[in-house]
Residue, then its C-alpha position, 0 to 999 in steps of 0.5 A: m954743623t947744621v940740623i934741618v928740621i922739616g915741620a914746625g909742629a909739636a915734634g918739630l918745635l921740640a926737635a929744634g929746641s933740643a938740637a939748638g943746645m949743641a948744634d951750630k945752626v938749626v933750620i926749621i922749614e915750614k910750608n904753612d904761613i903759621i907754625g903749630k897749625k895742627l896744635l892750634i885745633t887740638g883739644k877743640g882749640r884748648c890743646n890737650i898737652t899731655n896726660s898726668a899718668e905715670t910713664e909706665d901706665m902711659i906706655t899702655q896707651y899706645p896700641r901699636n909699637a908701644k915698646f918703641l917709645y920706651s926710650a923717648l917717653y923716659t928721656f922726655t917725660n910728661d913732667d918735662i913737657i909740663r915744666l918746659i911750658e910752665e917755664q915759658g910762662v904758661k900755667i897748666k891744669v889737670e882735668r878728668g882722666g889726667r888730661v893736661f891743658p893750659v889754664s887759659d884753655r887757649a892752644s895758642d898759648v901753648v904754641s907760643a910757649l913752644k915757639r919761644y923754646a924752639m926759636k933760640e939765637n942759632v935757630t932760623l925759621k924758613r918758609g918753604t916746601v921740601k921736595s926731597l932729601i939730598i942723600h949721598n953714599g948713604k948719608i944725609k946732606g940736606v934737602k931740596t925745597d921749592r926755594g932752593d937747596i939747603t945743606g945740612d949734616r942732619v935732617i929730622v922729619c917731623t911732617g906729621g901723618k895724613s890727618y887734617p891735611k889743611t894743617g899741612s899733614t899731607g903725607d910728605g914725610y912718607k915720600f921722604a922716608r921712601q926716598a931713603g929706602h924706608t918701609i911705610i906701613e899703610p896709613k889709616a885713620s885712628l881716633i876717627p868718627i864711626i859710620t853706622a849701618e843704621k840710616w836713621v842716625k841722620d834724623i837725629m844728627g847733632l844730638s849729643l848724649r852725656n854720661i852714657k856707657i858705650t861698648a863694642y863687640n867684634e864678630k866673635n862677640k868679644c868685648v873690645y872696648s867699653d867706657f863712659g863719656e859723651m857722644l854725638f850723632t851725625h849724618f853718617g853715624i856717631s862721633g864725640p870723645v868716647v866714640l873717637s877713643m873707641s875707634a882706635y880699638l876697632r882695628n879690623i873695621d875694614t873687614q868686619h862689623y862691630r856691634i855697638e851697645i849704648d847704655l842710655k841710662s848708665a847711672l841706673t840698674d835695670e831694676q831702678l830703670n824699670a821702677r822709673l818707667i813705672r812712675d813715668f807711666e803712672k804720671y802719663s797714664k792717660k797718654h799714648f806711649i810715644n808721649s810718655l818718655d819726655d822726662l826720660l829721653p831727649k825729644a829727638l831720640i824718642p821716635i827712634v826708641v819707640s820704633l825699636s821697642g816694638i811697642e805701638a806708638h799710640k798704645a795707651v800707656n796703661a796698656v803697656t804690658k810688663e813684658e813690653r816694659a822689660k823689653l824697653v828697659n833692655l833696649l835703653k840699657h843696650f841701645p844697638l848700633t852697627a859700626v861698618g866703617v870709619r870716616p876718611v883718614e883726612e878726618a882722623i885726629v891722628t894717623s895709624g901707620g907710617v915709617k916702620v919702627s924696626e927701621i928706626n933706632p928707638s934710642t936716637m930716632e935715627s934711621k937705620l938706613v941713612s946716616g944723619l936722617y931722623f924721624a919724630g912724631e906722627v910720621i912714625d908708625i905709632d899712635g895713642y888713644t885720646g887723652g894727651y898721649n899722641l902729643q906726648a909721643a910727638f914731644s918725646t920723639g921730637y926731643l930725643a931726635g933733636i938731642n941725638a941729631s946735635e950730639n957728637m956731630e962730626v964732619q961727614 
């Protein structure tokens, strides 16, 4: 009996490795020249493998269809993927926020470990592009590729979503799912840089801010996200780790704007910041206001802050009033931006949307519409926040699909 796995990414490699234990033959079909191409760029090339959170806590980190992942995450846990990778000779470490990385900080080491796990004696890797599924009487029979038909008793679709198409995630899996009669929830960007209404951001593009607090409010003035971290100004808006995390919470950005506030001095209270300003103003008492903030802010940001403060740039520092200083404190603690959109889905770290989960058996990852067809990874309508959760979902669903696709195989 043969299991065909479409895609040699995180989900595909786990699916192939787990299926190989019981299937007579496993065939992985990969259209890229190298396997794990997207894995190689995750975590800025370091590969944030998973998160060390307890499984129950981990489930809360998926904003869409978290319940669908219960079986997968409990069947193949974060401890399981860590153990698997370590057994393949790659040591791991846990960093801030429970993020798990290889000690070497090389994503290529993780890919090599997963390849060793997947490529057992009865596993074959074939280069090629799948064009369509072969389905007869509601049962899977194989796939059509650009290099000919491949027959099989089970097919596991692990093609990814639509983000980073240069890595092979070009939405092929949605086409296969539609062919099988599945509903596709419109793919949208998740974990994506944000476009702002403010055009001055291009003047400070490349400026990185650390240890800031960022908060997002919807049009009803309800806080939808708040966290500390690092961010980056770009020519179109903002990016960086904390911004990417925030983007997953701005679910209705297509139809509404979000008010963003940045606490540029999150380590200081308003009173402490006011005292700091008094000291700096005394130090630079003979200078103009615009030249008094060098000790407090990055040089590139100073003209923006001065403009937004309403204080005349060349006003003598010793003439700045108490009221003006209070407004400046408020500005630095609530630096305003307006989120009006996100970058194209192709630039997203992950895709929100995909194969409708109600049409997939969550205990097996098998299609409820076509016998022998399975789905795993980002092609399904699931997505998590940053911190290793998306890769864990791919590993867990891939493993679950693999073991179920190869168990109790009968001639169809």
